[in-house]
Kinemage of the C-alpha trace (Angstrom):
@kinemage 1
@onewidth
@group {chain A} dominant
@subgroup {mainchain}
@vectorlist {calphas} color= white
{ca met a 1} P 15.533 21.940 -10.129
{ca ser a 2} L 13.807 21.277 -13.440
{ca ser a 3} L 10.076 21.028 -14.005
{ca phe a 4} L 7.755 19.336 -16.482
{ca pro a 5} L 6.207 21.132 -18.245
{ca pro a 6} L 7.554 23.427 -19.809
{ca asn a 7} L 10.554 21.391 -20.981
{ca pro a 8} L 9.471 17.734 -20.910
{ca ser a 9} L 12.221 16.456 -23.169
{ca thr a 10} L 14.973 18.113 -21.138
{ca ser a 11} L 13.472 17.003 -17.825
{ca val a 12} L 13.036 13.398 -18.922
{ca gln a 13} L 16.641 13.395 -20.110
{ca ser a 14} L 17.841 14.867 -16.799
{ca ala a 15} L 15.870 12.319 -14.774
{ca ala a 16} L 17.152 9.448 -16.899
{ca glu a 17} L 20.755 10.559 -16.449
{ca ile a 18} L 20.329 10.824 -12.671
{ca ile a 19} L 18.744 7.369 -12.458
{ca arg a 20} L 21.436 5.889 -14.685
{ca lys a 21} L 24.081 6.828 -12.128
{ca ser a 22} L 22.210 5.379 -9.157
{ca lys a 23} L 22.986 2.054 -7.519
{ca arg a 24} L 20.701 2.092 -4.474
{ca gly a 25} L 17.540 3.757 -5.720
{ca val a 26} L 14.261 3.836 -3.803
{ca val a 27} L 10.765 4.516 -5.113
{ca leu a 28} L 8.270 6.037 -2.680
{ca ser a 29} L 4.810 5.585 -4.148
{ca gly a 30} L 1.492 7.051 -3.078
{ca ala a 31} L -2.136 6.890 -4.156
{ca gly a 32} L -1.430 8.850 -7.351
{ca ile a 33} L 0.439 5.926 -8.887
{ca ser a 34} L -2.708 3.785 -8.808
{ca thr a 35} L -5.358 6.216 -10.095
{ca ala a 36} L -4.708 5.045 -13.664
{ca ser a 37} L -5.650 1.560 -12.438
{ca gly a 38} L -9.068 2.819 -11.385
{ca ile a 39} L -8.355 3.267 -7.682
{ca pro a 40} L -9.255 6.775 -6.430
{ca asp a 41} L -6.756 8.784 -4.450
{ca phe a 42} L -7.636 10.418 -1.156
{ca arg a 43} L -7.277 14.162 -1.584
{ca ser a 44} L -8.360 15.178 -5.104
{ca pro a 45} L -11.079 17.848 -4.693
{ca gln a 46} L -13.843 16.098 -6.661
{ca thr a 47} L -12.830 12.448 -6.910
{ca gly a 48} L -10.731 11.799 -3.798
{ca leu a 49} L -12.066 9.469 -1.127
{ca trp a 50} L -11.928 12.203 1.497
{ca ser a 51} L -13.888 14.645 -0.681
{ca lys a 52} L -17.057 12.678 0.068
{ca ile a 53} L -16.727 11.761 3.715
{ca glu a 54} L -14.834 12.816 6.833
{ca pro a 55} L -12.012 10.260 7.222
{ca leu a 56} L -12.100 10.195 11.008
{ca glu a 57} L -15.758 9.166 10.880
{ca val a 58} L -15.108 5.888 9.060
{ca ala a 59} L -11.384 5.162 8.910
{ca ser a 60} L -10.039 5.759 12.389
{ca ala a 61} L -9.195 3.203 15.054
{ca leu a 62} L -11.791 4.788 17.331
{ca ser a 63} L -14.606 4.732 14.774
{ca phe a 64} L -13.801 1.114 13.898
{ca arg a 65} L -14.004 0.148 17.541
{ca tyr a 66} L -17.442 1.669 18.046
{ca asp a 67} L -18.989 1.200 14.590
{ca pro a 68} L -17.168 -1.461 12.548
{ca leu a 69} L -20.203 -1.935 10.293
{ca arg a 70} L -19.880 1.624 9.005
{ca phe a 71} L -16.207 1.026 8.243
{ca phe a 72} L -16.960 -2.137 6.293
{ca asp a 73} L -19.782 -0.391 4.402
{ca trp a 74} L -17.350 2.358 3.405
{ca leu a 75} L -14.512 -0.040 2.545
{ca arg a 76} L -16.567 -2.406 0.390
{ca pro a 77} L -16.607 -0.416 -2.898
{ca leu a 78} L -12.918 0.423 -2.459
{ca ala a 79} L -12.101 -3.244 -1.819
{ca ile a 80} L -13.909 -4.180 -5.034
{ca gln a 81} L -11.853 -1.641 -6.986
{ca val a 82} L -8.601 -2.822 -5.407
{ca leu a 83} L -9.251 -6.502 -6.077
{ca asn a 84} L -10.211 -5.860 -9.690
{ca ala a 85} L -7.365 -3.431 -10.385
{ca lys a 86} L -4.446 -4.274 -12.617
{ca pro a 87} L -0.978 -2.673 -12.686
{ca asn a 88} L -0.764 0.353 -14.961
{ca pro a 89} L 2.259 1.594 -16.958
{ca ala a 90} L 3.683 3.342 -13.877
{ca his a 91} L 3.807 0.100 -11.878
{ca met a 92} L 5.351 -1.668 -14.852
{ca ala a 93} L 7.944 1.098 -15.233
{ca val a 94} L 8.939 0.752 -11.569
{ca his a 95} L 9.334 -2.982 -12.114
{ca gln a 96} L 11.514 -2.302 -15.173
{ca leu a 97} L 13.710 0.081 -13.193
{ca gln a 98} L 14.143 -2.620 -10.572
{ca gln a 99} L 14.991 -5.217 -13.209
{ca met a 100} L 17.535 -2.840 -14.730
{ca gly a 101} L 19.245 -2.555 -11.353
{ca tyr a 102} L 18.540 1.104 -10.625
{ca ile a 103} L 15.868 0.605 -7.982
{ca his a 104} L 16.459 -1.630 -4.994
{ca thr a 105} L 13.508 -0.916 -2.708
{ca ile a 106} L 9.920 0.210 -3.179
{ca ile a 107} L 8.226 1.934 -0.259
{ca thr a 108} L 4.506 2.252 -0.831
{ca gln a 109} L 1.736 4.010 1.051
{ca asn a 110} L -0.784 1.965 -0.927
{ca ile a 111} L -2.657 -1.164 0.148
{ca asp a 112} L -3.533 -2.364 -3.360
{ca gly a 113} L -0.637 -4.778 -3.955
{ca leu a 114} L -0.201 -3.517 -7.530
{ca his a 115} L 3.589 -3.266 -7.293
{ca gln a 116} L 3.717 -6.957 -6.447
{ca lys a 117} L 1.239 -7.787 -9.223
{ca ala a 118} L 3.558 -5.958 -11.631
{ca gly a 119} L 6.390 -8.262 -10.559
{ca ser a 120} L 8.322 -5.940 -8.233
{ca lys a 121} L 10.222 -7.342 -5.271
{ca asn a 122} L 11.311 -5.879 -1.936
{ca val a 123} L 8.101 -3.848 -1.577
{ca ile a 124} L 7.610 -2.275 1.854
{ca glu a 125} L 3.942 -1.588 2.652
{ca val a 126} L 4.158 1.068 5.353
{ca his a 127} L 0.394 1.577 5.594
{ca gly a 128} L -0.489 -2.092 5.777
{ca thr a 129} L -2.177 -4.505 3.423
{ca leu a 130} L -5.511 -6.047 2.503
{ca glu a 131} L -3.853 -9.438 2.151
{ca thr a 132} L -4.282 -10.324 5.838
{ca met a 133} L -6.729 -9.644 8.676
{ca thr a 134} L -6.397 -9.697 12.462
{ca cys a 135} L -9.093 -10.595 14.975
{ca val a 136} L -9.886 -7.698 17.309
{ca gln a 137} L -10.607 -10.150 20.165
{ca cys a 138} L -8.057 -12.986 20.078
{ca phe a 139} L -5.564 -11.249 17.732
{ca val a 140} L -5.088 -14.235 15.450
{ca lys a 141} L -3.886 -13.242 11.968
{ca val a 142} L -5.435 -14.917 8.925
{ca ser a 143} L -5.284 -14.647 5.153
{ca ser a 144} L -8.004 -12.406 3.742
{ca gln a 145} L -8.694 -14.644 0.762
{ca pro a 146} L -11.462 -16.839 2.259
{ca tyr a 147} L -13.310 -13.785 3.582
{ca leu a 148} L -13.039 -11.191 0.832
{ca gln a 149} L -15.393 -12.752 -1.692
{ca pro a 150} L -18.333 -13.196 0.721
{ca tyr a 151} L -17.688 -9.676 1.979
{ca ile a 152} L -17.640 -8.179 -1.514
{ca glu a 153} L -20.584 -10.188 -2.844
{ca gln a 154} L -22.860 -10.162 0.196
{ca gly a 155} L -21.413 -7.545 2.543
{ca ser a 156} L -20.691 -10.241 5.156
{ca ile a 157} L -18.464 -8.851 7.902
{ca pro a 158} L -15.423 -11.141 8.258
{ca arg a 159} L -15.497 -13.164 11.474
{ca cys a 160} L -12.647 -14.948 13.238
{ca pro a 161} L -12.659 -18.731 12.666
{ca his a 162} L -11.542 -19.251 16.294
{ca cys a 163} L -13.642 -16.894 18.432
{ca glu a 164} L -16.135 -15.233 16.041
{ca gly a 165} L -14.608 -11.829 16.733
{ca ile a 166} L -14.536 -9.273 13.941
{ca leu a 167} L -11.563 -9.551 11.586
{ca lys a 168} L -10.033 -6.168 10.864
{ca pro a 169} L -8.093 -5.794 7.603
{ca asp a 170} L -4.421 -5.133 8.311
{ca val a 171} L -4.553 -1.608 6.919
{ca ile a 172} L -3.476 1.294 9.059
{ca leu a 173} L -6.342 3.498 10.245
{ca phe a 174} L -6.086 7.014 11.631
{ca gly a 175} L -4.886 6.786 15.219
{ca glu a 176} L -3.047 3.490 14.717
{ca gln a 177} L 0.690 2.977 14.771
{ca met a 178} L 2.388 1.975 11.560
{ca pro a 179} L 3.728 -1.599 11.387
{ca tyr a 180} L 7.044 -1.434 13.215
{ca gln a 181} L 9.316 -3.669 11.139
{ca pro a 182} L 8.239 -2.279 7.733
{ca trp a 183} L 8.762 1.238 9.065
{ca leu a 184} L 12.286 0.430 10.251
{ca arg a 185} L 13.064 -1.076 6.841
{ca ala a 186} L 11.678 2.016 5.083
{ca gln a 187} L 13.804 4.325 7.205
{ca lys a 188} L 16.928 2.268 6.601
{ca ala a 189} L 16.353 2.186 2.836
{ca ser a 190} L 15.762 5.950 2.752
{ca arg a 191} L 18.921 6.683 4.703
{ca gln a 192} L 21.095 4.420 2.558
{ca cys a 193} L 19.767 5.242 -0.908
{ca asp a 194} L 21.530 7.422 -3.458
{ca leu a 195} L 18.276 8.271 -5.263
{ca met a 196} L 14.639 8.565 -4.267
{ca ile a 197} L 11.801 8.799 -6.775
{ca val a 198} L 8.533 10.066 -5.315
{ca ala a 199} L 5.805 8.607 -7.523
{ca gly a 200} L 2.268 9.860 -7.014
{ca ser a 201} L 2.532 11.076 -3.431
{ca ser a 202} L 1.643 14.549 -2.197
{ca leu a 203} L 3.977 14.014 0.788
{ca glu a 204} L 1.320 15.221 3.215
{ca val a 205} L 0.982 12.166 5.456
{ca leu a 206} L 3.460 11.848 8.302
{ca pro a 207} L 5.736 10.174 9.127
{ca val a 208} L 6.209 8.829 5.578
{ca ala a 209} L 6.443 12.375 4.199
{ca lys a 210} L 9.750 12.796 6.032
{ca leu a 211} L 11.494 9.909 4.262
{ca pro a 212} L 12.570 11.904 1.168
{ca met a 213} L 14.050 14.558 3.455
{ca glu a 214} L 16.070 11.891 5.242
{ca ala a 215} L 17.341 10.733 1.855
{ca ile a 216} L 18.418 14.117 0.505
{ca glu a 217} L 19.996 15.141 3.808
{ca arg a 218} L 22.362 12.193 3.301
{ca gly a 219} L 23.233 13.234 -0.236
{ca ala a 220} L 20.653 11.333 -2.291
{ca his a 221} L 19.142 12.748 -5.474
{ca leu a 222} L 15.392 13.378 -5.511
{ca ile a 223} L 12.949 13.113 -8.418
{ca ile a 224} L 9.293 13.988 -7.759
{ca ile a 225} L 6.440 12.967 -10.058
{ca asn a 226} L 3.085 14.171 -8.748
{ca his a 227} L 0.109 16.132 -10.054
{ca thr a 228} L 0.108 18.599 -7.159
{ca pro a 229} L 3.041 20.444 -5.538
{ca thr a 230} L 4.862 18.949 -2.564
{ca tyr a 231} L 6.803 20.623 0.223
{ca leu a 232} L 10.049 19.228 -1.237
{ca asp a 233} L 9.686 20.480 -4.814
{ca val a 234} L 12.241 23.199 -4.119
{ca arg a 235} L 14.795 20.597 -3.000
{ca ala a 236} L 14.274 18.102 -5.824
{ca asp a 237} L 16.625 17.640 -8.765
{ca val a 238} L 13.692 17.246 -11.148
{ca val a 239} L 9.946 17.789 -10.636
{ca phe a 240} L 7.231 16.517 -12.966
{ca ser a 241} L 3.763 17.963 -12.314
{ca glu a 242} L 2.172 15.320 -14.502
{ca asp a 243} L 0.602 11.868 -14.493
{ca val a 244} L 3.111 9.367 -13.175
{ca ser a 245} L 1.685 6.656 -15.475
{ca val a 246} L 2.820 8.791 -18.429
{ca val a 247} L 6.093 10.204 -17.121
{ca leu a 248} L 7.720 7.088 -15.644
{ca pro a 249} L 7.439 5.018 -18.853
{ca glu a 250} L 8.955 7.953 -20.774
{ca ile a 251} L 11.898 8.016 -18.379
{ca val a 252} L 12.382 4.250 -18.721
{ca ala a 253} L 12.273 4.538 -22.493
{ca arg a 254} L 14.948 7.231 -22.355
{ca leu a 255} L 17.080 5.054 -20.077
{ca val a 256} L 16.830 2.191 -22.547
{ca ala a 257} L 17.882 4.537 -25.358
{ca leu a 258} L 20.836 5.785 -23.310
{ca ser a 259} L 21.977 2.222 -22.590
{ca arg a 260} L 22.064 1.529 -26.340
{ca ser a 261} L 23.946 4.677 -27.288
């Protein structure tokens, strides 16, 4: 295992050489990949979303059922940040890696849609999305677009066009099951890949945190780029304890240089 620092040049070179040999690469991205786009992560001591409020009080299935207004009050500033956010250099680097043929699948824990905005394809959103909403009464699924602007501008709780029930954003709350089909796809991609790049995830949230282990147990290489340590650092080929929006573009630049040499 290499680490960055203290030898950034060597580690970037090592990561680039590993990626260059891959044919079925997977990126697993977490909240840390989007902080450079102005979206806070969840666990940073001072700035993380859970540093200010107990998550189970506002973002659990149970709390939503009994006090949806509190959930929507909490979500509103985050929704504004997500809708206004633009892809940062890390998202663009992932897109470049996909265009170059090294990355096939992107598994993301994020709900911000920034990988798609950067142009990436085959993005699996294992924790749901803000793009759609589901009525808690009649279970009809609708696009979020007509409801987001009134919600952001006036705080209007989205209501079902059919039965007036509350529309819940299709993001996964504590106590809810992950979307079944995306999870199956994420597992399959992890088990078939020859490389996994963990980009901005602390690997603390199960069951997603187990996906890199499934990959390396089947012989895949592992590159981790995250500010804080993860439980798999000791198993990774290369570990960067740095900002993913800085490191990933450096790796892509090195790959481009290698392809020209």
